[in-house]
C-alpha distance (Angstrom), angle and dihedral (degrees) to the residues before:
residue distance angle dihedral
M1 . . .
F2 3.72 . .
S3 3.76 93.0 .
L4 3.79 88.7 54.6
L5 3.80 90.0 51.9
W6 3.78 90.6 47.0
Y7 3.84 90.0 49.9
Y8 3.84 93.4 53.7
L9 3.79 97.6 44.6
P10 3.78 114.2 100.9
G11 3.77 125.7 -121.0
P12 3.70 139.1 22.7
A13 3.85 124.1 -39.0
P14 3.91 95.9 -87.5
V15 3.77 91.0 52.9
K16 3.79 91.2 46.3
A17 3.76 89.8 52.0
L18 3.84 92.1 51.6
I19 3.81 90.7 48.8
V20 3.88 90.7 49.1
V21 3.90 89.9 50.1
A22 3.81 91.7 48.2
L23 3.82 90.1 50.2
L24 3.74 92.0 49.7
V25 3.83 91.2 49.5
A26 3.76 90.7 48.6
V27 3.78 93.1 50.6
F28 3.82 90.3 47.2
L29 3.84 92.7 51.0
L30 3.77 90.9 46.2
L31 3.81 91.1 53.9
M32 3.79 93.9 45.4
E33 3.78 96.0 45.9
V34 3.72 104.1 36.0
V35 3.77 117.2 9.5
F36 3.82 103.4 42.3
P37 3.85 94.9 45.7
W38 3.78 89.8 51.2
V39 3.85 93.8 47.4
S40 3.86 90.1 47.0
T41 3.75 90.3 64.2
L42 3.77 89.8 56.5
M43 3.74 96.6 50.6
P44 3.76 118.5 101.3
Y45 3.84 98.8 -140.8
N46 3.79 91.1 103.1
D47 3.79 91.7 63.2
V48 3.77 103.5 89.9
A49 3.85 116.9 179.2
F50 3.81 123.1 -175.5
């Protein structure tokens, strides 16, 4: 999968590496800002029963 992504990215290797790093940062920020807060509302760890 990564070799296919590497093949389709434009430019020489350093430019491809920068694009891959930017994509990884974008995915990380999307997970931290959108996905994980949404999933945390669905988790049952706030339901404490004694």
